[in-house]
C-alpha positions in Angstrom: 92.2 135.5 146.8 93.8 138.8 147.8 97.4 139.9 146.5 99.1 139.1 149.8 97.2 135.6 150.1 98.4 134.8 146.6 102.0 135.8 147.7 101.9 134.0 150.8 100.8 130.9 148.8 102.8 130.8 146.4 106.1 131.5 148.8 104.7 128.5 150.7 104.6 126.6 147.6 108.2 127.4 146.4 109.8 126.4 149.9 108.0 123.3 150.0 109.0 122.6 146.4 112.6 123.4 147.4 112.9 121.0 150.4 111.0 118.4 149.0 113.9 116.4 148.3 116.4 117.4 150.7 116.5 119.3 153.9 118.0 122.9 153.8 118.9 125.6 155.8 117.2 129.3 155.2 119.8 131.0 153.2 120.4 128.0 151.0 116.5 127.9 150.1 116.6 131.5 149.5 119.6 131.1 147.0 117.9 128.3 145.3 114.7 130.2 144.6 116.8 132.9 143.8 119.2 130.9 141.2 116.3 128.8 139.9 114.0 131.8 138.8 117.3 133.4 137.6 117.1 136.3 139.9 113.3 137.3 139.4 112.6 135.9 142.8 115.1 137.4 145.3 113.3 136.8 148.6 114.2 138.9 151.5 114.9 137.6 154.9 111.9 139.6 156.0 109.8 137.3 153.9 111.6 134.0 153.8 112.0 133.4 157.7 108.6 134.5 159.0 107.4 132.1 156.2 109.3 129.1 157.3 108.1 129.7 160.8 104.5 129.8 159.7 105.1 126.8 157.6 106.9 125.0 160.8 103.7 125.9 163.2 101.4 124.4 160.4 103.3 121.3 160.9 104.6 121.4 157.2 107.9 121.5 157.9 110.1 120.6 160.8 113.3 122.2 161.7 116.9 121.1 163.2 120.1 122.5 163.9 123.1 121.0 162.3 126.4 122.3 160.5 126.4 123.8 156.9 129.1 122.9 154.7 130.9 125.5 155.8 130.7 124.5 159.4 128.6 126.9 160.8 125.4 125.8 162.7 122.1 126.8 160.8 118.4 125.6 161.3 117.8 123.1 158.5 114.1 122.6 157.2 112.6 119.4 155.9 109.0 118.7 154.5 106.7 116.7 156.7 104.1 114.0 155.2 101.5 116.6 155.7 103.9 119.4 154.0 104.2 116.6 150.9 100.2 116.5 150.7 99.9 120.2 150.9 102.5 120.7 148.1 100.8 118.1 145.7 97.4 119.9 146.4 98.8 123.4 146.1 100.8 122.2 142.7 97.6 121.3 141.2 96.1 124.4 142.2 98.7 126.4 140.8 98.8 124.5 137.4 94.8 125.3 137.6 95.5 128.8 138.1 98.4 129.5 135.5 96.3 127.4 132.7 93.2 129.9 133.4 95.8 132.7 133.1 97.4 131.6 129.9 93.8 131.0 128.3 92.5 134.5 129.4 95.7 136.0 127.9 95.8 133.8 124.8 92.0 134.7 124.1 92.7 138.3 124.4 95.3 138.4 121.8 93.6 136.4 119.3 
């Protein structure tokens, strides 16, 4: 998996995980990722919105126009059943990957 593939897959996983329990608009998705990561993952719109469109084309999310808490119209994204399956699969793969990296790093320091 190349660097851009890793980023794309990770970004997709983050987005699906964020909207797993409730629909959110793009700005709120980006904010939640930034806040949850304590600012380490601060996505630019140039990465977030293309990812949302890609997930929609793959039928992993659906979108609908709604009003935000401040009254402005925004597109809200919800996970689909296919997206939930993808999230579960990718979450398992991510856990395997991070466990492998941890094992290598711990072995290298021991």
